C-alpha positions as CSV (number, residue, x, y, z in Angstrom):
1,M,53.2,4.5,-20.0
2,K,56.1,6.1,-18.1
3,Y,56.4,9.8,-17.7
4,V,59.7,11.7,-17.6
5,L,60.2,14.3,-14.9
6,K,59.6,17.3,-17.2
7,K,56.1,16.1,-18.1
8,K,55.3,15.5,-14.4
9,I,56.2,19.1,-13.6
10,I,54.6,20.8,-16.6
11,I,51.0,19.6,-16.0
12,P,50.4,21.3,-12.6
13,I,52.1,24.5,-13.7
14,I,49.9,24.9,-16.8
15,A,46.8,24.2,-14.8
16,C,47.7,26.5,-12.1
17,V,48.6,29.4,-14.4
18,V,45.1,29.1,-15.9
19,L,43.4,29.3,-12.5
20,F,45.7,32.1,-11.5
21,T,45.1,34.3,-14.5
22,T,41.3,33.9,-14.5
23,T,40.9,34.9,-10.8
24,A,38.9,38.1,-10.4
25,F,39.2,38.7,-6.7
26,K,42.1,41.1,-6.0
27,N,41.8,40.8,-2.3
28,D,42.6,37.1,-2.5
29,F,45.5,37.6,-4.9
30,F,48.3,36.7,-2.4
31,E,46.4,33.8,-0.8
32,I,45.6,32.2,-4.2
33,A,49.3,32.5,-5.4
34,K,50.4,31.0,-2.1
35,Q,48.1,28.0,-2.4
36,I,49.1,27.4,-6.0
37,E,52.7,27.4,-5.1
38,I,52.1,24.9,-2.3
39,F,50.1,22.6,-4.6
40,T,52.7,22.8,-7.4
41,T,55.6,21.9,-5.1
42,L,53.5,19.1,-3.5
43,F,52.6,17.7,-6.9
44,K,56.2,17.8,-8.1
45,E,57.6,16.0,-5.0
46,L,54.9,13.4,-5.0
47,N,55.5,12.4,-8.7
48,M,59.3,12.5,-8.2
49,N,59.5,10.5,-4.9
50,Y,56.5,8.2,-4.6
51,V,57.5,4.5,-4.2
52,D,55.5,3.4,-7.2
53,E,55.0,4.9,-10.7
54,T,52.2,7.5,-10.6
55,N,50.0,8.8,-13.3
56,P,50.0,12.7,-13.2
57,G,46.8,12.9,-15.2
58,D,44.8,10.7,-12.9
59,L,46.2,12.4,-9.8
60,M,45.3,15.8,-11.2
61,D,41.8,14.6,-12.2
62,T,41.3,13.3,-8.6
63,A,42.5,16.5,-7.1
64,I,40.3,18.7,-9.2
65,K,37.2,16.6,-8.6
66,S,37.8,16.4,-4.9
67,M,38.2,20.2,-4.7
68,L,34.9,20.8,-6.7
69,A,33.0,18.2,-4.6
70,D,33.1,20.6,-1.7
71,L,31.1,23.2,-3.7
72,D,27.9,22.1,-5.4
73,P,27.1,19.2,-7.9
74,Y,26.8,21.6,-10.8
75,T,30.3,23.1,-10.7
76,N,32.2,20.5,-12.7
77,F,35.5,20.0,-14.6
78,M,34.8,18.7,-18.1
79,N,37.4,16.8,-20.1
80,E,37.2,16.7,-23.9
81,Q,34.6,14.0,-24.0
82,D,32.5,15.9,-21.5
83,V,32.7,19.1,-23.5
84,E,31.5,17.2,-26.6
85,A,28.6,15.7,-24.6
86,A,27.6,19.2,-23.4
87,R,27.7,20.5,-27.0
88,I,25.4,17.7,-28.1
89,N,23.1,18.5,-25.2
90,N,23.0,22.2,-26.2
91,T,22.6,21.7,-29.9
92,G,20.8,18.3,-30.2
93,D,23.0,17.4,-33.2
94,Y,25.6,14.7,-33.6
95,T,26.7,11.9,-36.0
96,G,26.1,8.4,-34.9
97,I,23.7,5.4,-34.9
98,G,20.7,7.2,-33.5
99,A,20.1,5.4,-30.2
100,K,20.5,5.9,-26.5
101,V,23.2,3.5,-25.4
102,K,24.4,2.5,-21.9
103,T,28.0,1.4,-21.5
104,L,28.8,-1.6,-19.3
105,K,32.0,-3.3,-18.6
106,D,31.7,-6.0,-21.3
107,K,28.9,-4.7,-23.5
108,L,26.9,-1.8,-24.8
109,I,23.1,-1.9,-24.1
110,I,20.7,-0.3,-26.5
111,I,18.3,1.6,-24.2
112,E,16.2,3.4,-26.8
113,P,16.6,3.3,-30.6
114,Y,15.3,6.6,-32.1
115,K,12.5,6.0,-34.7
116,D,13.7,5.9,-38.3
117,Y,17.4,6.6,-37.4
118,P,20.3,4.2,-38.3
119,A,20.0,1.8,-35.4
120,D,16.3,1.4,-35.8
121,K,16.6,0.9,-39.6
122,A,19.2,-1.8,-38.9
123,G,16.7,-3.6,-36.7
124,L,18.2,-3.0,-33.3
125,K,15.8,-2.9,-30.4
126,A,15.8,-1.9,-26.8
127,G,17.6,-4.5,-24.7
128,D,20.0,-5.6,-27.4
129,E,23.5,-6.2,-26.0
130,I,26.3,-5.2,-28.4
131,I,29.4,-7.3,-27.6
132,K,31.4,-6.5,-30.7
133,V,31.8,-3.4,-32.9
134,G,33.7,-4.1,-36.2
135,N,36.6,-6.3,-35.1
136,T,36.7,-5.0,-31.6
137,L,35.4,-6.9,-28.7
138,V,33.7,-4.4,-26.3
139,A,35.0,-6.4,-23.3
140,N,38.6,-5.9,-24.4
141,Y,38.2,-2.2,-25.1
142,K,39.9,-0.1,-22.4
143,E,38.5,3.3,-23.4
144,N,34.8,4.4,-23.6
145,A,33.3,1.6,-25.7
146,G,30.5,4.0,-26.8
147,D,33.0,5.8,-28.9
148,L,33.3,2.7,-31.2
149,L,29.8,3.5,-32.5
150,K,30.7,7.0,-33.5
151,G,31.9,8.0,-37.0
152,T,31.3,10.2,-40.0
153,A,27.9,10.4,-41.7
154,D,27.3,7.7,-44.3
155,S,30.0,5.5,-42.8
156,S,29.0,2.0,-41.8
157,V,29.8,-0.3,-38.9
158,E,29.0,-3.9,-38.2
159,V,27.9,-4.8,-34.7
160,T,27.5,-8.2,-33.1
161,Y,24.8,-8.3,-30.4
162,I,22.8,-10.7,-28.2
163,R,19.0,-10.6,-28.2
164,Q,17.2,-12.9,-25.8
165,G,20.2,-15.2,-25.7
166,K,20.7,-15.4,-29.4
167,T,23.8,-13.8,-31.1
168,Q,23.1,-11.8,-34.2
169,T,24.9,-9.2,-36.5
170,A,23.7,-6.0,-38.1
171,T,25.3,-3.3,-40.3
172,I,24.5,0.2,-39.2
173,N,24.9,3.1,-41.6
174,R,25.7,6.2,-39.5
175,A,23.9,9.5,-40.1
176,E,23.4,13.0,-38.8
177,V,21.2,12.7,-35.7
178,E,18.9,15.5,-34.5
179,I,17.5,15.3,-31.0
180,K,14.5,17.5,-30.9
181,A,13.8,19.9,-28.0
182,V,10.1,19.4,-28.8
183,P,9.8,15.7,-29.6
184,H,6.0,15.8,-29.8
185,F,3.1,18.2,-30.3
186,S,-0.5,17.4,-31.3
187,M,-4.1,18.1,-30.5
188,V,-5.6,16.4,-27.4
189,N,-9.1,17.3,-28.6
190,T,-10.6,19.8,-31.1
191,E,-9.6,22.8,-28.9
192,T,-6.6,21.7,-26.8
193,G,-3.1,21.7,-28.1
194,Y,-0.3,19.6,-26.4
195,I,3.4,20.5,-26.6
196,V,6.1,18.4,-25.0
197,L,9.3,20.4,-24.3
198,S,12.0,17.9,-23.2
199,R,15.1,20.0,-23.2
200,F,16.3,23.7,-23.4
201,S,18.7,23.3,-26.3
202,N,19.4,26.1,-28.7
203,K,16.5,25.0,-30.7
204,A,13.9,25.0,-27.9
205,Y,12.4,28.3,-28.6
206,A,12.2,27.8,-32.4
207,E,10.6,24.4,-32.0
208,T,8.2,25.5,-29.4
209,N,7.3,28.6,-31.4
210,Y,6.6,26.4,-34.5
211,A,4.5,23.9,-32.4
212,L,2.4,26.7,-30.9
213,R,1.7,28.3,-34.3
214,D,1.0,25.0,-35.9
215,L,-1.5,24.0,-33.2
216,K,-3.2,27.4,-33.3
217,A,-3.6,26.9,-37.1
218,Q,-5.2,23.5,-36.3
219,G,-7.7,25.2,-34.1
220,A,-6.1,25.1,-30.7
221,K,-7.8,27.6,-28.3
222,Q,-5.8,26.4,-25.3
223,I,-2.4,24.9,-24.7
224,I,-0.8,22.2,-22.4
225,L,2.9,22.7,-22.1
226,D,4.6,19.6,-20.7
227,L,7.8,20.2,-18.9
228,R,7.9,17.0,-16.9
229,G,11.3,15.3,-16.8
230,N,12.9,18.4,-18.5
231,P,16.2,19.0,-16.6
232,G,16.7,22.4,-18.1
233,G,19.4,23.9,-20.3
234,L,20.0,27.3,-21.8
235,L,18.6,30.3,-19.8
236,N,18.0,32.5,-22.9
237,E,15.8,29.8,-24.5
238,A,13.7,29.7,-21.4
239,I,13.2,33.5,-21.5
240,K,12.2,33.4,-25.1
241,I,9.7,30.6,-24.5
242,V,8.1,32.7,-21.7
243,N,8.0,35.5,-24.3
244,L,5.6,33.4,-26.5
245,F,2.9,34.0,-23.9
246,V,3.7,37.4,-22.3
247,P,4.2,40.9,-23.7
248,K,7.5,42.5,-24.8
249,G,9.4,44.2,-21.9
250,Q,8.3,41.9,-19.1
251,L,10.8,40.9,-16.4
252,V,11.3,37.2,-16.5
253,V,14.3,36.4,-14.3
254,T,17.0,38.2,-12.3
255,T,20.4,36.7,-11.5
256,K,22.4,37.7,-8.4
257,S,26.0,37.0,-7.7
258,K,28.9,38.3,-5.6
259,V,30.6,39.1,-9.0
260,K,28.9,42.3,-10.2
261,K,29.0,41.4,-13.9
262,Y,26.8,38.4,-13.3
263,N,24.0,40.5,-11.7
264,K,21.6,40.8,-14.5
265,T,17.9,41.3,-15.3
266,Y,16.3,39.5,-18.2
267,Y,13.3,40.9,-20.0
268,T,11.2,39.6,-22.9
269,M,12.6,41.1,-26.1
270,S,10.0,40.3,-28.8
271,E,6.4,40.5,-29.6
272,P,4.5,37.5,-28.2
273,I,2.5,34.9,-30.1
274,D,-0.6,35.0,-27.9
275,T,-1.0,36.7,-24.5
276,E,-4.6,35.5,-24.0
277,I,-4.6,31.8,-24.9
278,P,-5.2,29.7,-21.7
279,V,-2.1,27.7,-20.7
280,V,-1.5,24.8,-18.3
281,V,2.1,23.9,-17.6
282,L,2.8,20.3,-16.4
283,I,5.8,19.8,-14.0
284,D,7.2,17.1,-11.8
285,G,10.2,16.4,-9.5
286,S,12.5,16.1,-12.5
287,S,11.6,19.5,-14.0
288,A,14.6,21.7,-13.1
289,S,16.5,24.9,-13.9
290,A,15.2,26.4,-17.1
291,S,12.0,24.4,-16.7
292,E,11.5,26.2,-13.3
293,I,12.2,29.6,-14.9
294,V,9.4,29.0,-17.4
295,S,6.9,27.5,-14.9
296,G,7.8,29.8,-12.1
297,S,7.7,33.0,-14.2
298,L,4.4,32.1,-15.9
299,Q,3.0,31.3,-12.4
300,D,4.3,34.6,-10.9
301,L,2.8,36.5,-13.9
302,D,-0.5,34.7,-13.4
303,R,-0.2,33.6,-17.1
304,A,-0.5,29.9,-16.6
305,V,-1.9,27.3,-14.2
306,I,0.8,24.9,-13.0
307,V,-0.3,21.3,-12.5
308,G,1.7,18.3,-11.3
309,S,4.2,17.8,-8.5
310,R,6.8,20.1,-6.9
311,S,9.7,20.8,-9.3
312,F,13.3,19.8,-8.5
313,G,14.4,23.1,-7.0
314,K,17.5,24.2,-8.9
315,G,17.9,27.9,-8.6
316,L,21.5,28.1,-9.6
317,V,23.0,29.3,-12.9
318,Q,26.2,27.9,-14.4
319,R,28.6,29.2,-17.1
320,P,31.3,27.2,-18.8
321,K,34.8,28.6,-18.8
322,I,37.4,27.5,-21.3
323,L,40.6,25.9,-20.0
324,T,43.5,24.4,-21.9
325,Y,43.8,21.3,-24.0
326,G,40.1,21.3,-24.9
327,T,38.8,21.1,-21.3
328,Q,36.4,23.4,-19.5
329,V,35.1,24.1,-16.1
330,K,31.4,24.7,-15.6
331,I,31.0,27.1,-12.6
332,T,28.0,28.1,-10.6
333,I,28.1,31.9,-11.0
334,S,24.8,33.1,-9.6
335,R,21.3,32.4,-8.3
336,Y,18.2,33.2,-10.3
337,Y,15.0,34.8,-9.1
338,T,11.6,34.7,-10.7
339,P,9.6,37.9,-11.3
340,S,8.1,37.8,-7.8
341,G,11.6,37.8,-6.3
342,R,11.7,34.2,-5.1
343,C,14.6,31.8,-5.5
344,I,13.4,28.2,-5.7
345,Q,16.8,26.6,-4.8
346,S,15.9,23.7,-2.4
347,L,19.3,22.5,-1.2
348,D,21.8,24.6,0.7
349,Y,25.3,23.3,-0.4
350,W,27.0,25.9,1.8
351,N,25.5,24.8,5.1
352,R,25.9,21.0,5.3
353,N,24.9,18.6,8.1
354,D,27.3,16.4,10.1
355,K,27.4,13.8,7.2
356,G,28.5,16.5,4.8
357,E,25.1,16.4,3.0
358,A,23.5,19.6,1.6
359,V,20.7,20.8,3.9
360,R,17.2,21.1,2.4
361,V,15.4,24.3,3.2
362,K,12.7,23.6,5.9
363,Q,9.2,24.5,5.1
364,E,8.9,26.8,8.1
365,N,11.8,28.8,6.6
366,Y,10.1,29.4,3.3
367,N,9.5,33.1,2.4
368,E,6.2,34.3,1.0
369,F,6.0,36.2,-2.2
370,K,3.1,37.5,-4.3
371,T,2.2,37.0,-7.9
372,K,1.2,39.8,-10.2
373,K,-2.4,39.5,-9.0
374,G,-1.4,39.0,-5.4
375,R,-1.6,35.2,-5.1
376,K,0.8,33.7,-2.5
377,V,3.8,31.8,-3.7
378,F,6.9,30.6,-1.8
379,D,10.6,30.1,-2.3
380,G,12.9,27.5,-0.8
381,G,11.9,24.3,-2.5
382,G,11.1,24.3,-6.2
383,V,8.0,25.5,-8.0
384,F,4.9,24.3,-6.1
385,P,2.0,23.7,-8.5
386,D,-1.3,25.5,-8.3
387,L,-2.9,22.0,-8.5
388,P,-0.7,19.3,-6.9
389,I,-1.4,15.9,-8.5
390,G,0.5,12.7,-9.1
391,S,3.2,13.4,-6.5
392,Y,5.3,10.4,-5.6
393,K,8.0,10.4,-2.9
394,N,10.8,8.6,-4.6
395,S,12.2,6.2,-1.9
396,P,15.8,4.9,-1.9
397,I,14.5,1.4,-2.7
398,T,12.6,2.5,-5.8
399,S,15.6,4.6,-6.9
400,A,17.7,1.4,-6.6
401,I,15.2,-0.6,-8.7
402,V,15.4,2.1,-11.4
403,N,19.2,2.5,-11.2
404,N,19.8,-1.2,-11.5
405,D,17.9,-1.2,-14.8
406,L,15.2,-3.6,-13.4
407,I,12.4,-1.5,-14.8
408,F,14.0,-1.5,-18.2
409,N,14.9,-5.2,-18.1
410,Y,11.4,-6.3,-17.0
411,A,9.9,-4.1,-19.8
412,T,12.2,-5.7,-22.4
413,N,11.2,-9.2,-21.3
414,Y,7.5,-8.2,-21.3
415,H,7.9,-6.9,-24.8
416,Y,9.2,-10.3,-26.1
417,K,6.6,-12.3,-24.2
418,H,3.5,-10.3,-25.1
419,S,1.9,-9.5,-28.4
420,I,-0.2,-6.4,-28.2
421,S,-2.2,-5.2,-31.2
422,D,-3.4,-2.0,-29.5
423,I,-0.8,-0.6,-27.2
424,N,-3.2,2.2,-26.1
425,S,-5.3,-0.5,-24.4
426,L,-2.4,-1.6,-22.1
427,K,-3.1,-1.4,-18.4
428,L,-0.9,-3.2,-16.0
429,N,-2.8,-4.9,-13.0
430,D,-2.1,-6.6,-9.7
431,S,-1.0,-9.8,-11.4
432,D,1.6,-7.9,-13.4
433,F,2.9,-6.2,-10.2
434,E,3.3,-9.6,-8.5
435,D,5.1,-10.8,-11.6
436,F,7.4,-7.8,-11.3
437,K,8.2,-8.5,-7.6
438,N,9.0,-12.1,-8.5
439,F,11.3,-10.7,-11.3
440,L,13.1,-8.7,-8.6
441,T,13.6,-11.8,-6.5
442,T,14.7,-13.9,-9.5
443,N,17.3,-11.2,-10.5
444,N,18.6,-11.1,-6.9
445,F,17.6,-7.5,-6.2
446,S,19.0,-6.5,-2.9
447,F,19.2,-3.1,-1.4
448,E,21.1,-2.4,1.8
449,T,19.5,0.5,3.7
450,D,21.5,2.8,5.9
451,T,19.7,1.3,8.9
452,E,21.0,-2.2,7.9
453,K,24.5,-0.9,7.4
454,A,24.4,0.6,10.9
455,F,23.1,-2.6,12.4
456,Y,25.7,-4.7,10.7
457,K,28.4,-2.3,11.8
458,A,27.2,-2.5,15.4
459,F,27.0,-6.3,15.3
460,E,30.5,-6.5,13.9
461,T,31.7,-4.3,16.8
462,S,29.9,-6.6,19.3
463,R,31.8,-9.5,17.8
464,K,35.1,-7.8,18.4
465,E,34.0,-7.1,22.0
466,E,32.8,-10.7,22.3
467,L,29.2,-9.7,23.0
468,N,27.7,-11.1,19.9
469,D,26.3,-14.3,21.5
470,D,24.1,-12.1,23.7
471,I,22.6,-10.0,20.9
472,K,22.7,-12.3,17.9
473,K,19.1,-13.4,18.3
474,D,17.9,-9.8,18.6
475,F,20.1,-8.8,15.6
476,N,18.6,-11.5,13.4
477,A,15.1,-10.5,14.4
478,L,15.9,-6.8,13.5
479,I,17.3,-7.8,10.1
480,S,14.3,-10.0,9.4
481,N,11.9,-7.1,10.3
482,L,13.9,-4.8,8.0
483,K,13.5,-7.1,5.1
484,S,9.8,-7.2,5.6
485,S,9.8,-3.4,5.8
486,K,11.6,-3.2,2.4
487,T,8.9,-5.4,0.9
488,L,6.3,-3.2,2.3
489,V,8.0,-0.1,0.8
490,I,7.9,-1.7,-2.6
491,D,4.1,-2.4,-2.1
492,E,3.6,1.2,-1.0
493,N,5.2,2.4,-4.2
494,K,3.1,0.1,-6.4
495,D,1.4,2.9,-8.4
496,Y,4.6,4.7,-9.0
497,L,6.4,1.5,-10.1
498,L,3.5,0.4,-12.3
499,E,3.6,3.9,-14.0
500,L,7.4,3.5,-14.7
501,L,6.9,0.0,-16.0
502,T,4.0,1.1,-18.2
503,E,6.0,4.0,-19.7
504,E,9.0,1.8,-20.5
505,I,6.8,-1.0,-22.0
506,V,4.8,1.3,-24.2
507,K,8.1,2.9,-25.4
508,Q,9.5,-0.5,-26.4
509,Y,6.4,-1.2,-28.5
510,V,5.8,2.1,-30.2
511,Y,8.9,4.3,-29.6
512,R,8.8,7.6,-27.6
513,E,6.4,9.1,-30.2
514,G,3.8,6.5,-29.4
515,L,4.3,7.1,-25.7
516,Y,3.0,10.6,-26.0
517,D,-0.1,9.4,-27.8
518,Y,-0.6,6.9,-24.9
519,Y,-0.2,9.8,-22.4
520,K,-3.0,11.7,-24.1
521,I,-5.4,8.9,-23.4
522,H,-4.3,7.7,-20.0
523,D,-2.2,10.3,-18.2
524,L,-3.9,11.8,-15.2
525,E,-2.1,15.2,-15.3
526,I,-3.1,15.6,-19.0
527,K,-6.7,14.7,-18.2
528,K,-6.8,17.2,-15.4
529,A,-5.2,19.9,-17.5
530,T,-7.7,19.3,-20.3
531,E,-10.5,19.5,-17.7
532,I,-9.3,22.8,-16.3
533,L,-8.8,24.3,-19.7
534,G,-12.3,23.2,-20.7
535,N,-13.9,25.2,-18.0
536,P,-13.0,28.9,-18.2
537,S,-14.3,29.7,-14.7
538,T,-12.2,26.9,-13.2
539,Y,-9.1,28.1,-15.1
540,L,-9.5,31.7,-14.0
541,G,-10.2,30.5,-10.4
542,Y,-6.7,29.3,-10.1
543,L,-5.3,32.6,-11.4
544,N,-7.3,35.0,-9.2
């Protein structure tokens, strides 16, 4: 599409006016106006005079993202689609087929059908590759193909998909989909209630409140609150969830910013449900933001024992600001501090290393704080559990295995090859791990480490300098040793990879709901939490 000159000029002016009028810093008034004028004239000249046709929208998108990349990963520009995704994340409500879907270049992959929702009722399963939606081939669709599955409630859509090499069709009747903040709660034993809180949407408090009351009615005398894998969400929901267990008027979190209006203190506002019931909170390296407010606050107030591995370490607060044409910018406005006064932010985005990477706070630079009863806690790197357990150091190679969907794909194949009558008896062994490693080889899994990249670059330089004949033998030996080291890293992460494989396999047999039942039987952290709660002196020993 060609753009006339007027359109090329209008876009930057509108965007710049928005930035200009929302700026709150009077001292920078002239400098901001100056930089906006420079950018506007540059943008105009570029679009008028560049040798080839330009796309002003794409150029502006690149300019905005490049500017924000120098700040932190949480300060983001959101287009209309991003805004809608954020709304769904905050409310948990949308209309669609009821499945987690991954968009690839030529197909849509069903990652997880939600139990009893349209995709599940139509018979779709994890691993199904949708190649056609209605009359539209996914491979020919230039926009986000996932949008093809959206539509109004009670409307239907026919999909063509491939399952294990066979092409099939299904008709899906769309419906209202509700993603629960608390996807599961139940009794672990006659006295221990278990609540999974997976997101801090605007229903998090209400659903957690309901779960807690229901479990107490069932006889729960102690509670396990599972925040593992919870990336966070709404700050106010976190404060209200803390309020379930602590009295009204208790300081939960403080936010501090260079902008005075963002300096706030947040206290519990309501009467609690139970200030005495013993609580264990489970966290891991993916528990972030609001999860860390809940776990960190309950730890500081000596109200819960924290079990698991160190949390993510996100101590920054964002707020969306509305822009024009349905877009928004989400801006980091402040840092938050738990009741003891600690900020658990782990990465310093404002002091980067030579590679431009955010610097992690070193342990020797952690500051000591005290809980309400005088226990030592520290800032600088997430919430550290009272009982560390199940901590895995996620290596780049294991991350690459996950990001390339190899865990998911292996689990899908396993599901179709094995008939399991009792999924709770599943326990992967050494033979399964060897089979998984063969699967990696068969699927041409390759991961080039930074070390390999450096060696290849050095070898290429040696070729240009005509030195490669002298070092080629040593270079090949180094590369061979590196490949052996990568195999060793996979073996060293055997337990972690088997855990990921088990979770995905169980989910494909009995949905996410069944996975939580499997956890209650096999999960080490849940077992340890139950053990702690079952011994009052052990429980109190962690809090004194």
